[in-house]
PyMOL Python script that loads the backbone (N, CA, C, O; Angstrom):
from pymol import cmd

cmd.read_pdbstr("""\
ATOM      1  N   MET A   1      10.633   1.839   5.183  1.00  0.00           N
ATOM      2  CA  MET A   1      10.968   0.493   5.744  1.00  0.00           C
ATOM      3  C   MET A   1       9.695   0.021   6.917  1.00  0.00           C
ATOM      4  O   MET A   1       9.477  -1.131   7.293  1.00  0.00           O
ATOM      5  N   ALA A   2       9.070   1.078   7.281  1.00  0.00           N
ATOM      6  CA  ALA A   2       7.813   1.175   8.022  1.00  0.00           C
ATOM      7  C   ALA A   2       6.739   0.157   7.454  1.00  0.00           C
ATOM      8  O   ALA A   2       5.934  -0.336   8.244  1.00  0.00           O
ATOM      9  N   GLU A   3       6.700  -0.189   6.051  1.00  0.00           N
ATOM     10  CA  GLU A   3       5.765  -1.150   5.282  1.00  0.00           C
ATOM     11  C   GLU A   3       6.189  -2.704   5.739  1.00  0.00           C
ATOM     12  O   GLU A   3       5.360  -3.614   5.762  1.00  0.00           O
ATOM     13  N   LEU A   4       7.473  -2.866   6.066  1.00  0.00           N
ATOM     14  CA  LEU A   4       8.070  -4.161   6.020  1.00  0.00           C
ATOM     15  C   LEU A   4       7.310  -5.092   6.939  1.00  0.00           C
ATOM     16  O   LEU A   4       6.920  -6.138   6.419  1.00  0.00           O
ATOM     17  N   PRO A   5       7.057  -4.906   8.115  1.00  0.00           N
ATOM     18  CA  PRO A   5       6.109  -5.630   9.130  1.00  0.00           C
ATOM     19  C   PRO A   5       4.660  -6.005   8.376  1.00  0.00           C
ATOM     20  O   PRO A   5       3.998  -7.029   8.542  1.00  0.00           O
ATOM     21  N   PHE A   6       4.444  -5.170   7.728  1.00  0.00           N
ATOM     22  CA  PHE A   6       2.762  -5.500   6.995  1.00  0.00           C
ATOM     23  C   PHE A   6       3.064  -6.432   5.848  1.00  0.00           C
ATOM     24  O   PHE A   6       2.230  -7.287   5.552  1.00  0.00           O
ATOM     25  N   VAL A   7       4.066  -6.340   5.259  1.00  0.00           N
ATOM     26  CA  VAL A   7       4.376  -7.086   3.938  1.00  0.00           C
ATOM     27  C   VAL A   7       4.870  -8.419   4.510  1.00  0.00           C
ATOM     28  O   VAL A   7       4.394  -9.374   3.896  1.00  0.00           O
ATOM     29  N   PHE A   8       5.610  -8.716   5.412  1.00  0.00           N
ATOM     30  CA  PHE A   8       5.713  -9.689   5.961  1.00  0.00           C
ATOM     31  C   PHE A   8       4.995 -10.582   6.993  1.00  0.00           C
ATOM     32  O   PHE A   8       5.042 -11.811   7.026  1.00  0.00           O
ATOM     33  N   GLY A   9       4.395  -9.855   7.740  1.00  0.00           N
ATOM     34  CA  GLY A   9       3.730 -10.163   8.823  1.00  0.00           C
ATOM     35  C   GLY A   9       4.134 -10.270  10.157  1.00  0.00           C
ATOM     36  O   GLY A   9       3.525 -10.801  11.086  1.00  0.00           O
ATOM     37  N   THR A  10       5.126  -9.763  10.161  1.00  0.00           N
ATOM     38  CA  THR A  10       6.118 -10.065  11.207  1.00  0.00           C
ATOM     39  C   THR A  10       6.901  -9.173  11.913  1.00  0.00           C
ATOM     40  O   THR A  10       7.004  -8.149  11.238  1.00  0.00           O
ATOM     41  N   ALA A  11       7.465  -9.089  12.891  1.00  0.00           N
ATOM     42  CA  ALA A  11       8.329  -7.945  13.375  1.00  0.00           C
ATOM     43  C   ALA A  11       9.724  -8.067  12.986  1.00  0.00           C
ATOM     44  O   ALA A  11      10.126  -9.138  12.533  1.00  0.00           O
ATOM     45  N   PHE A  12      10.471  -7.106  13.115  1.00  0.00           N
ATOM     46  CA  PHE A  12      11.820  -7.071  12.991  1.00  0.00           C
ATOM     47  C   PHE A  12      12.511  -8.037  14.030  1.00  0.00           C
ATOM     48  O   PHE A  12      11.952  -8.344  15.083  1.00  0.00           O
ATOM     49  N   ASN A  13      13.835  -8.524  13.647  1.00  0.00           N
ATOM     50  CA  ASN A  13      14.706  -9.304  14.578  1.00  0.00           C
ATOM     51  C   ASN A  13      14.700  -8.563  15.606  1.00  0.00           C
ATOM     52  O   ASN A  13      14.294  -9.235  16.554  1.00  0.00           O
ATOM     53  N   ASP A  14      14.970  -7.399  15.946  1.00  0.00           N
ATOM     54  CA  ASP A  14      15.067  -6.660  16.812  1.00  0.00           C
ATOM     55  C   ASP A  14      14.043  -6.410  17.913  1.00  0.00           C
ATOM     56  O   ASP A  14      14.400  -5.945  18.996  1.00  0.00           O
ATOM     57  N   GLY A  15      12.530  -6.772  17.598  1.00  0.00           N
ATOM     58  CA  GLY A  15      11.409  -7.021  18.140  1.00  0.00           C
ATOM     59  C   GLY A  15      10.687  -5.852  17.928  1.00  0.00           C
ATOM     60  O   GLY A  15       9.562  -5.726  18.412  1.00  0.00           O
ATOM     61  N   THR A  16      11.342  -4.761  17.088  1.00  0.00           N
ATOM     62  CA  THR A  16      10.625  -3.583  16.605  1.00  0.00           C
ATOM     63  C   THR A  16       9.567  -3.952  15.331  1.00  0.00           C
ATOM     64  O   THR A  16       9.698  -4.978  14.663  1.00  0.00           O
ATOM     65  N   GLY A  17       8.634  -3.078  15.132  1.00  0.00           N
ATOM     66  CA  GLY A  17       7.650  -3.364  14.216  1.00  0.00           C
ATOM     67  C   GLY A  17       6.582  -4.410  14.462  1.00  0.00           C
ATOM     68  O   GLY A  17       6.056  -5.095  13.585  1.00  0.00           O
ATOM     69  N   VAL A  18       6.359  -4.447  15.588  1.00  0.00           N
ATOM     70  CA  VAL A  18       5.157  -5.688  15.911  1.00  0.00           C
ATOM     71  C   VAL A  18       3.821  -4.833  15.800  1.00  0.00           C
ATOM     72  O   VAL A  18       3.589  -3.722  16.278  1.00  0.00           O
ATOM     73  N   LEU A  19       2.913  -5.757  14.945  1.00  0.00           N
ATOM     74  CA  LEU A  19       1.615  -5.321  14.539  1.00  0.00           C
ATOM     75  C   LEU A  19       0.854  -5.486  15.577  1.00  0.00           C
ATOM     76  O   LEU A  19       0.904  -6.433  16.363  1.00  0.00           O
ATOM     77  N   GLN A  20      -0.056  -4.335  15.616  1.00  0.00           N
ATOM     78  CA  GLN A  20      -1.193  -4.591  16.693  1.00  0.00           C
ATOM     79  C   GLN A  20      -2.284  -5.464  15.988  1.00  0.00           C
ATOM     80  O   GLN A  20      -2.371  -5.657  14.776  1.00  0.00           O
ATOM     81  N   PRO A  21      -3.133  -5.976  17.011  1.00  0.00           N
ATOM     82  CA  PRO A  21      -4.240  -6.911  16.616  1.00  0.00           C
ATOM     83  C   PRO A  21      -5.136  -6.312  15.588  1.00  0.00           C
ATOM     84  O   PRO A  21      -5.693  -7.062  14.786  1.00  0.00           O
ATOM     85  N   ASP A  22      -5.338  -4.916  15.540  1.00  0.00           N
ATOM     86  CA  ASP A  22      -6.042  -4.111  14.678  1.00  0.00           C
ATOM     87  C   ASP A  22      -5.186  -3.849  12.983  1.00  0.00           C
ATOM     88  O   ASP A  22      -5.605  -3.320  11.953  1.00  0.00           O
ATOM     89  N   GLU A  23      -4.170  -4.338  13.242  1.00  0.00           N
ATOM     90  CA  GLU A  23      -3.566  -4.210  12.059  1.00  0.00           C
ATOM     91  C   GLU A  23      -3.084  -5.343  11.186  1.00  0.00           C
ATOM     92  O   GLU A  23      -2.434  -5.290  10.142  1.00  0.00           O
ATOM     93  N   LEU A  24      -3.592  -6.468  11.909  1.00  0.00           N
ATOM     94  CA  LEU A  24      -3.263  -7.649  11.164  1.00  0.00           C
ATOM     95  C   LEU A  24      -4.248  -7.918   9.884  1.00  0.00           C
ATOM     96  O   LEU A  24      -3.716  -8.523   8.953  1.00  0.00           O
ATOM     97  N   PRO A  25      -5.575  -7.553   9.730  1.00  0.00           N
ATOM     98  CA  PRO A  25      -6.022  -7.392   8.672  1.00  0.00           C
ATOM     99  C   PRO A  25      -5.492  -6.621   7.346  1.00  0.00           C
ATOM    100  O   PRO A  25      -5.587  -7.083   6.210  1.00  0.00           O
ATOM    101  N   LEU A  26      -4.952  -5.443   7.660  1.00  0.00           N
ATOM    102  CA  LEU A  26      -3.976  -4.606   6.762  1.00  0.00           C
ATOM    103  C   LEU A  26      -2.905  -5.486   6.396  1.00  0.00           C
ATOM    104  O   LEU A  26      -2.834  -5.566   5.170  1.00  0.00           O
ATOM    105  N   SER A  27      -1.982  -6.227   7.033  1.00  0.00           N
ATOM    106  CA  SER A  27      -0.859  -6.985   6.821  1.00  0.00           C
ATOM    107  C   SER A  27      -1.718  -8.127   5.717  1.00  0.00           C
ATOM    108  O   SER A  27      -1.331  -8.125   4.548  1.00  0.00           O
ATOM    109  N   GLU A  28      -2.536  -8.807   5.994  1.00  0.00           N
ATOM    110  CA  GLU A  28      -2.832  -9.938   5.451  1.00  0.00           C
ATOM    111  C   GLU A  28      -3.537  -9.361   3.726  1.00  0.00           C
ATOM    112  O   GLU A  28      -3.562 -10.080   2.727  1.00  0.00           O
ATOM    113  N   LEU A  29      -4.009  -8.009   3.794  1.00  0.00           N
ATOM    114  CA  LEU A  29      -4.214  -7.348   2.532  1.00  0.00           C
ATOM    115  C   LEU A  29      -2.994  -7.093   1.824  1.00  0.00           C
ATOM    116  O   LEU A  29      -2.901  -7.510   0.670  1.00  0.00           O
ATOM    117  N   ILE A  30      -2.113  -6.511   2.315  1.00  0.00           N
ATOM    118  CA  ILE A  30      -0.789  -6.023   1.652  1.00  0.00           C
ATOM    119  C   ILE A  30      -0.255  -7.366   1.155  1.00  0.00           C
ATOM    120  O   ILE A  30       0.029  -7.449  -0.039  1.00  0.00           O
ATOM    121  N   MET A  31      -0.081  -8.477   1.991  1.00  0.00           N
ATOM    122  CA  MET A  31       0.529  -9.653   1.685  1.00  0.00           C
ATOM    123  C   MET A  31       0.038 -10.244   0.376  1.00  0.00           C
ATOM    124  O   MET A  31       0.828 -10.612  -0.494  1.00  0.00           O
ATOM    125  N   GLY A  32      -1.668 -10.355   0.217  1.00  0.00           N
ATOM    126  CA  GLY A  32      -2.497 -10.353  -0.897  1.00  0.00           C
ATOM    127  C   GLY A  32      -1.941  -9.807  -2.020  1.00  0.00           C
ATOM    128  O   GLY A  32      -1.613 -10.397  -3.049  1.00  0.00           O
ATOM    129  N   TYR A  33      -1.835  -8.351  -1.695  1.00  0.00           N
ATOM    130  CA  TYR A  33      -1.563  -7.675  -3.113  1.00  0.00           C
ATOM    131  C   TYR A  33      -0.030  -8.080  -3.491  1.00  0.00           C
ATOM    132  O   TYR A  33       0.234  -8.326  -4.667  1.00  0.00           O
ATOM    133  N   TRP A  34       0.803  -8.136  -2.661  1.00  0.00           N
ATOM    134  CA  TRP A  34       2.242  -8.291  -3.315  1.00  0.00           C
ATOM    135  C   TRP A  34       2.381  -9.869  -3.762  1.00  0.00           C
ATOM    136  O   TRP A  34       3.087 -10.264  -4.689  1.00  0.00           O
ATOM    137  N   GLY A  35       1.644 -10.605  -3.000  1.00  0.00           N
ATOM    138  CA  GLY A  35       1.581 -12.353  -3.617  1.00  0.00           C
ATOM    139  C   GLY A  35       0.845 -12.075  -5.129  1.00  0.00           C
ATOM    140  O   GLY A  35       1.469 -12.529  -6.088  1.00  0.00           O
ATOM    141  N   ALA A  36      -0.244 -11.470  -5.375  1.00  0.00           N
ATOM    142  CA  ALA A  36      -0.759 -11.516  -6.582  1.00  0.00           C
ATOM    143  C   ALA A  36       0.069 -10.989  -7.558  1.00  0.00           C
ATOM    144  O   ALA A  36       0.067 -11.501  -8.677  1.00  0.00           O
ATOM    145  N   MET A  37       1.112  -9.595  -7.179  1.00  0.00           N
ATOM    146  CA  MET A  37       1.605  -8.756  -8.210  1.00  0.00           C
ATOM    147  C   MET A  37       2.624 -10.086  -8.356  1.00  0.00           C
ATOM    148  O   MET A  37       2.307 -10.882  -9.239  1.00  0.00           O
ATOM    149  N   ALA A  38       3.502 -10.309  -7.773  1.00  0.00           N
ATOM    150  CA  ALA A  38       4.403 -11.471  -7.785  1.00  0.00           C
ATOM    151  C   ALA A  38       4.042 -12.833  -8.599  1.00  0.00           C
ATOM    152  O   ALA A  38       4.831 -13.521  -9.247  1.00  0.00           O
ATOM    153  N   LEU A  39       2.945 -13.003  -8.443  1.00  0.00           N
ATOM    154  CA  LEU A  39       2.484 -14.342  -9.434  1.00  0.00           C
ATOM    155  C   LEU A  39       1.912 -14.022 -10.792  1.00  0.00           C
ATOM    156  O   LEU A  39       1.927 -14.786 -11.757  1.00  0.00           O
ATOM    157  N   SER A  40       1.413 -12.818 -10.758  1.00  0.00           N
ATOM    158  CA  SER A  40       0.637 -12.498 -12.103  1.00  0.00           C
ATOM    159  C   SER A  40       1.081 -11.175 -12.612  1.00  0.00           C
ATOM    160  O   SER A  40       0.575 -11.019 -13.723  1.00  0.00           O
ATOM    161  N   GLY A  41       1.792 -10.182 -12.283  1.00  0.00           N
ATOM    162  CA  GLY A  41       1.811  -8.871 -12.471  1.00  0.00           C
ATOM    163  C   GLY A  41       0.975  -8.124 -12.438  1.00  0.00           C
ATOM    164  O   GLY A  41       1.093  -7.044 -13.018  1.00  0.00           O
ATOM    165  N   ASP A  42      -0.202  -8.473 -11.712  1.00  0.00           N
ATOM    166  CA  ASP A  42      -1.305  -7.827 -11.520  1.00  0.00           C
ATOM    167  C   ASP A  42      -1.742  -7.805  -9.874  1.00  0.00           C
ATOM    168  O   ASP A  42      -2.072  -8.891  -9.397  1.00  0.00           O
ATOM    169  N   PRO A  43      -1.754  -6.726  -9.077  1.00  0.00           N
ATOM    170  CA  PRO A  43      -2.041  -6.862  -7.783  1.00  0.00           C
ATOM    171  C   PRO A  43      -3.467  -7.280  -7.534  1.00  0.00           C
ATOM    172  O   PRO A  43      -3.717  -7.827  -6.460  1.00  0.00           O
ATOM    173  N   ASN A  44      -4.469  -7.074  -8.448  1.00  0.00           N
ATOM    174  CA  ASN A  44      -5.729  -7.359  -8.132  1.00  0.00           C
ATOM    175  C   ASN A  44      -6.334  -8.681  -8.395  1.00  0.00           C
ATOM    176  O   ASN A  44      -5.790  -9.381  -9.249  1.00  0.00           O
ATOM    177  N   GLY A  45      -7.452  -9.152  -7.745  1.00  0.00           N
ATOM    178  CA  GLY A  45      -8.224 -10.369  -7.459  1.00  0.00           C
ATOM    179  C   GLY A  45      -8.063 -11.024  -6.181  1.00  0.00           C
ATOM    180  O   GLY A  45      -7.210 -10.574  -5.416  1.00  0.00           O
ATOM    181  N   GLY A  46      -8.656 -11.876  -5.888  1.00  0.00           N
ATOM    182  CA  GLY A  46      -8.830 -12.459  -4.484  1.00  0.00           C
ATOM    183  C   GLY A  46      -9.777 -11.685  -3.627  1.00  0.00           C
ATOM    184  O   GLY A  46      -9.595 -11.799  -2.415  1.00  0.00           O
ATOM    185  N   GLY A  47     -10.733 -10.935  -4.023  1.00  0.00           N
ATOM    186  CA  GLY A  47     -11.869 -10.182  -3.460  1.00  0.00           C
ATOM    187  C   GLY A  47     -11.241  -8.923  -2.731  1.00  0.00           C
ATOM    188  O   GLY A  47     -11.811  -8.372  -1.790  1.00  0.00           O
ATOM    189  N   ARG A  48     -10.228  -8.583  -3.153  1.00  0.00           N
ATOM    190  CA  ARG A  48      -9.603  -7.361  -2.562  1.00  0.00           C
ATOM    191  C   ARG A  48     -10.139  -6.203  -3.197  1.00  0.00           C
ATOM    192  O   ARG A  48     -10.768  -6.328  -4.248  1.00  0.00           O
ATOM    193  N   ALA A  49      -9.943  -5.010  -2.633  1.00  0.00           N
ATOM    194  CA  ALA A  49     -10.473  -3.685  -3.312  1.00  0.00           C
ATOM    195  C   ALA A  49      -9.593  -3.752  -4.614  1.00  0.00           C
ATOM    196  O   ALA A  49      -8.553  -4.411  -4.604  1.00  0.00           O
ATOM    197  N   VAL A  50     -10.032  -3.029  -5.806  1.00  0.00           N
ATOM    198  CA  VAL A  50      -9.311  -2.934  -7.070  1.00  0.00           C
ATOM    199  C   VAL A  50      -8.344  -1.817  -6.656  1.00  0.00           C
ATOM    200  O   VAL A  50      -8.645  -0.749  -6.123  1.00  0.00           O
ATOM    201  N   TRP A  51      -6.858  -2.359  -7.078  1.00  0.00           N
ATOM    202  CA  TRP A  51      -6.068  -1.348  -7.055  1.00  0.00           C
ATOM    203  C   TRP A  51      -6.052  -0.745  -8.583  1.00  0.00           C
ATOM    204  O   TRP A  51      -5.826  -1.444  -9.571  1.00  0.00           O
ATOM    205  N   PRO A  52      -6.300   0.526  -8.618  1.00  0.00           N
ATOM    206  CA  PRO A  52      -6.472   1.271 -10.056  1.00  0.00           C
ATOM    207  C   PRO A  52      -5.163   1.425 -10.531  1.00  0.00           C
ATOM    208  O   PRO A  52      -4.155   1.560  -9.837  1.00  0.00           O
ATOM    209  N   ALA A  53      -5.264   1.386 -12.224  1.00  0.00           N
ATOM    210  CA  ALA A  53      -3.820   1.887 -12.584  1.00  0.00           C
ATOM    211  C   ALA A  53      -3.914   3.442 -12.474  1.00  0.00           C
ATOM    212  O   ALA A  53      -4.820   4.275 -12.493  1.00  0.00           O
ATOM    213  N   TYR A  54      -2.623   3.441 -12.356  1.00  0.00           N
ATOM    214  CA  TYR A  54      -2.191   4.842 -12.296  1.00  0.00           C
ATOM    215  C   TYR A  54      -2.727   5.711 -13.733  1.00  0.00           C
ATOM    216  O   TYR A  54      -2.567   5.336 -14.895  1.00  0.00           O
ATOM    217  N   ASP A  55      -3.424   7.015 -13.248  1.00  0.00           N
ATOM    218  CA  ASP A  55      -3.719   7.840 -14.273  1.00  0.00           C
ATOM    219  C   ASP A  55      -3.072   9.205 -14.108  1.00  0.00           C
ATOM    220  O   ASP A  55      -3.404   9.744 -13.052  1.00  0.00           O
ATOM    221  N   LEU A  56      -2.289   9.868 -14.818  1.00  0.00           N
ATOM    222  CA  LEU A  56      -1.794  10.964 -14.281  1.00  0.00           C
ATOM    223  C   LEU A  56      -3.073  11.989 -14.237  1.00  0.00           C
ATOM    224  O   LEU A  56      -3.296  12.523 -13.150  1.00  0.00           O
ATOM    225  N   SER A  57      -3.770  12.244 -15.143  1.00  0.00           N
ATOM    226  CA  SER A  57      -4.851  13.032 -15.184  1.00  0.00           C
ATOM    227  C   SER A  57      -5.795  13.094 -14.065  1.00  0.00           C
ATOM    228  O   SER A  57      -6.218  14.202 -13.735  1.00  0.00           O
ATOM    229  N   THR A  58      -6.224  11.922 -13.367  1.00  0.00           N
ATOM    230  CA  THR A  58      -7.061  11.898 -12.132  1.00  0.00           C
ATOM    231  C   THR A  58      -5.923  11.515 -10.749  1.00  0.00           C
ATOM    232  O   THR A  58      -6.193  11.736  -9.569  1.00  0.00           O
ATOM    233  N   GLU A  59      -4.630  10.901 -11.257  1.00  0.00           N
ATOM    234  CA  GLU A  59      -3.989  10.676  -9.825  1.00  0.00           C
ATOM    235  C   GLU A  59      -4.814   9.837  -8.948  1.00  0.00           C
ATOM    236  O   GLU A  59      -4.859  10.117  -7.750  1.00  0.00           O
ATOM    237  N   THR A  60      -5.561   8.706  -9.474  1.00  0.00           N
ATOM    238  CA  THR A  60      -6.233   7.771  -8.411  1.00  0.00           C
ATOM    239  C   THR A  60      -5.484   6.864  -7.762  1.00  0.00           C
ATOM    240  O   THR A  60      -4.666   6.376  -8.541  1.00  0.00           O
ATOM    241  N   GLN A  61      -5.414   6.478  -6.807  1.00  0.00           N
ATOM    242  CA  GLN A  61      -4.372   5.946  -5.916  1.00  0.00           C
ATOM    243  C   GLN A  61      -5.151   5.044  -4.912  1.00  0.00           C
ATOM    244  O   GLN A  61      -6.150   5.544  -4.395  1.00  0.00           O
ATOM    245  N   LEU A  62      -4.786   3.704  -4.564  1.00  0.00           N
ATOM    246  CA  LEU A  62      -5.264   2.966  -3.408  1.00  0.00           C
ATOM    247  C   LEU A  62      -4.555   3.252  -2.137  1.00  0.00           C
ATOM    248  O   LEU A  62      -3.397   2.903  -1.911  1.00  0.00           O
ATOM    249  N   VAL A  63      -5.354   3.939  -1.281  1.00  0.00           N
ATOM    250  CA  VAL A  63      -4.736   4.237   0.079  1.00  0.00           C
ATOM    251  C   VAL A  63      -4.905   3.239   1.014  1.00  0.00           C
ATOM    252  O   VAL A  63      -5.965   3.133   1.630  1.00  0.00           O
ATOM    253  N   LEU A  64      -3.931   2.466   1.193  1.00  0.00           N
ATOM    254  CA  LEU A  64      -3.734   1.561   1.977  1.00  0.00           C
ATOM    255  C   LEU A  64      -3.912   1.704   3.718  1.00  0.00           C
ATOM    256  O   LEU A  64      -2.792   2.058   4.088  1.00  0.00           O
ATOM    257  N   ASP A  65      -4.567   1.620   4.612  1.00  0.00           N
ATOM    258  CA  ASP A  65      -4.853   1.891   6.078  1.00  0.00           C
ATOM    259  C   ASP A  65      -5.652   1.052   6.780  1.00  0.00           C
ATOM    260  O   ASP A  65      -6.054   0.061   6.171  1.00  0.00           O
ATOM    261  N   LEU A  66      -5.981   1.196   7.894  1.00  0.00           N
ATOM    262  CA  LEU A  66      -6.807   0.380   8.576  1.00  0.00           C
ATOM    263  C   LEU A  66      -8.161   0.137   7.803  1.00  0.00           C
ATOM    264  O   LEU A  66      -8.893  -0.850   7.873  1.00  0.00           O
ATOM    265  N   THR A  67      -8.324   1.375   6.987  1.00  0.00           N
ATOM    266  CA  THR A  67      -9.564   1.328   6.315  1.00  0.00           C
ATOM    267  C   THR A  67      -9.011   1.647   4.754  1.00  0.00           C
ATOM    268  O   THR A  67      -8.485   2.720   4.460  1.00  0.00           O
ATOM    269  N   THR A  68      -9.160   0.844   4.063  1.00  0.00           N
ATOM    270  CA  THR A  68      -8.889   0.890   2.520  1.00  0.00           C
ATOM    271  C   THR A  68      -9.760   1.907   1.512  1.00  0.00           C
ATOM    272  O   THR A  68     -10.989   1.896   1.443  1.00  0.00           O
ATOM    273  N   SER A  69      -9.172   2.493   0.999  1.00  0.00           N
ATOM    274  CA  SER A  69     -10.285   3.593   0.190  1.00  0.00           C
ATOM    275  C   SER A  69      -9.357   3.980  -1.071  1.00  0.00           C
ATOM    276  O   SER A  69      -8.128   3.907  -1.039  1.00  0.00           O
ATOM    277  N   THR A  70     -10.072   4.380  -2.131  1.00  0.00           N
ATOM    278  CA  THR A  70      -9.564   4.894  -3.255  1.00  0.00           C
ATOM    279  C   THR A  70      -9.598   6.577  -3.370  1.00  0.00           C
ATOM    280  O   THR A  70     -10.630   7.246  -3.325  1.00  0.00           O
ATOM    281  N   GLU A  71      -8.639   6.948  -3.482  1.00  0.00           N
ATOM    282  CA  GLU A  71      -8.561   8.708  -3.471  1.00  0.00           C
ATOM    283  C   GLU A  71      -7.833   9.152  -4.672  1.00  0.00           C
ATOM    284  O   GLU A  71      -7.026   8.468  -5.301  1.00  0.00           O
ATOM    285  N   SER A  72      -8.226  10.473  -4.957  1.00  0.00           N
ATOM    286  CA  SER A  72      -7.561  11.233  -6.165  1.00  0.00           C
ATOM    287  C   SER A  72      -6.631  12.427  -5.806  1.00  0.00           C
ATOM    288  O   SER A  72      -7.129  13.434  -5.304  1.00  0.00           O
ATOM    289  N   ALA A  73      -5.627  12.366  -5.988  1.00  0.00           N
ATOM    290  CA  ALA A  73      -4.995  13.394  -5.847  1.00  0.00           C
ATOM    291  C   ALA A  73      -4.333  13.323  -4.403  1.00  0.00           C
ATOM    292  O   ALA A  73      -3.913  14.406  -3.994  1.00  0.00           O
ATOM    293  N   TYR A  74      -4.180  12.306  -3.623  1.00  0.00           N
ATOM    294  CA  TYR A  74      -3.885  11.793  -2.161  1.00  0.00           C
ATOM    295  C   TYR A  74      -2.612  12.342  -1.880  1.00  0.00           C
ATOM    296  O   TYR A  74      -1.581  11.924  -2.408  1.00  0.00           O
ATOM    297  N   LYS A  75      -2.663  13.379  -0.965  1.00  0.00           N
ATOM    298  CA  LYS A  75      -1.412  14.102  -0.468  1.00  0.00           C
ATOM    299  C   LYS A  75      -0.884  14.609  -1.778  1.00  0.00           C
ATOM    300  O   LYS A  75       0.208  14.187  -2.158  1.00  0.00           O
ATOM    301  N   SER A  76      -1.486  15.389  -2.435  1.00  0.00           N
ATOM    302  CA  SER A  76      -0.795  15.715  -3.635  1.00  0.00           C
ATOM    303  C   SER A  76       0.148  17.036  -3.224  1.00  0.00           C
ATOM    304  O   SER A  76       1.062  17.231  -4.025  1.00  0.00           O
ATOM    305  N   ALA A  77       0.084  17.852  -2.248  1.00  0.00           N
ATOM    306  CA  ALA A  77       0.915  18.868  -2.111  1.00  0.00           C
ATOM    307  C   ALA A  77       2.312  18.520  -1.610  1.00  0.00           C
ATOM    308  O   ALA A  77       3.286  19.188  -1.957  1.00  0.00           O
ATOM    309  N   GLN A  78       2.438  17.150  -0.540  1.00  0.00           N
ATOM    310  CA  GLN A  78       3.357  16.623  -0.277  1.00  0.00           C
ATOM    311  C   GLN A  78       3.943  15.925  -1.469  1.00  0.00           C
ATOM    312  O   GLN A  78       5.153  15.718  -1.378  1.00  0.00           O
ATOM    313  N   CYS A  79       3.291  15.471  -2.683  1.00  0.00           N
ATOM    314  CA  CYS A  79       3.952  14.768  -3.585  1.00  0.00           C
ATOM    315  C   CYS A  79       4.472  15.959  -4.721  1.00  0.00           C
ATOM    316  O   CYS A  79       5.442  15.778  -5.456  1.00  0.00           O
ATOM    317  N   ASP A  80       3.706  17.107  -4.718  1.00  0.00           N
ATOM    318  CA  ASP A  80       4.017  17.946  -5.624  1.00  0.00           C
ATOM    319  C   ASP A  80       5.592  18.582  -5.102  1.00  0.00           C
ATOM    320  O   ASP A  80       6.423  19.014  -5.900  1.00  0.00           O
ATOM    321  N   PHE A  81       5.768  18.539  -3.769  1.00  0.00           N
ATOM    322  CA  PHE A  81       7.033  19.054  -3.393  1.00  0.00           C
ATOM    323  C   PHE A  81       8.090  18.066  -3.881  1.00  0.00           C
ATOM    324  O   PHE A  81       9.192  18.523  -4.185  1.00  0.00           O
ATOM    325  N   TRP A  82       7.878  16.862  -3.977  1.00  0.00           N
ATOM    326  CA  TRP A  82       9.140  15.807  -4.097  1.00  0.00           C
ATOM    327  C   TRP A  82       9.228  15.913  -5.668  1.00  0.00           C
ATOM    328  O   TRP A  82      10.340  15.943  -6.194  1.00  0.00           O
ATOM    329  N   ASP A  83       8.022  15.975  -6.467  1.00  0.00           N
ATOM    330  CA  ASP A  83       8.268  16.346  -7.807  1.00  0.00           C
ATOM    331  C   ASP A  83       8.924  17.612  -8.239  1.00  0.00           C
ATOM    332  O   ASP A  83       9.287  17.688  -9.413  1.00  0.00           O
ATOM    333  N   SER A  84       9.140  18.723  -7.344  1.00  0.00           N
ATOM    334  CA  SER A  84       9.711  19.755  -7.873  1.00  0.00           C
ATOM    335  C   SER A  84      11.051  19.691  -7.703  1.00  0.00           C
ATOM    336  O   SER A  84      11.708  20.651  -8.106  1.00  0.00           O
ATOM    337  N   LEU A  85      11.656  18.695  -7.154  1.00  0.00           N
ATOM    338  CA  LEU A  85      12.971  18.348  -6.805  1.00  0.00           C
ATOM    339  C   LEU A  85      13.889  17.645  -8.021  1.00  0.00           C
ATOM    340  O   LEU A  85      15.115  17.618  -8.124  1.00  0.00           O
ATOM    341  N   GLY A  86      12.875  17.093  -8.893  1.00  0.00           N
ATOM    342  CA  GLY A  86      13.409  16.292  -9.984  1.00  0.00           C
ATOM    343  C   GLY A  86      13.868  17.025 -11.129  1.00  0.00           C
ATOM    344  O   GLY A  86      13.694  18.242 -11.050  1.00  0.00           O
ATOM    345  N   PRO A  87      14.332  16.653 -12.024  1.00  0.00           N
ATOM    346  CA  PRO A  87      14.809  17.046 -13.516  1.00  0.00           C
ATOM    347  C   PRO A  87      13.690  17.910 -14.090  1.00  0.00           C
ATOM    348  O   PRO A  87      13.782  18.360 -15.233  1.00  0.00           O
TER     349      PRO A  87
END
""", "prot")
cmd.dss("prot")
cmd.show_as("cartoon", "prot")
cmd.util.cbc("prot")
cmd.orient("prot")
């Protein structure tokens, strides 16, 4: 739920989730990815960093933060924990 202010660029009705000025570009970036995905089924385009297709062998992911980056096996220890709980 913490991502919703970034997706919609606004605070919650209760006043929480207010974005800081340095977070506004990230919000615009996320809105661009969501809009492109809704329009075409592909989040890429519009001059944004390329969102790589997921590949299990490299686990390459786009990390959306104040500085956007592409990482391999990002937070893999935490993800491996959740994977261990599945069937």
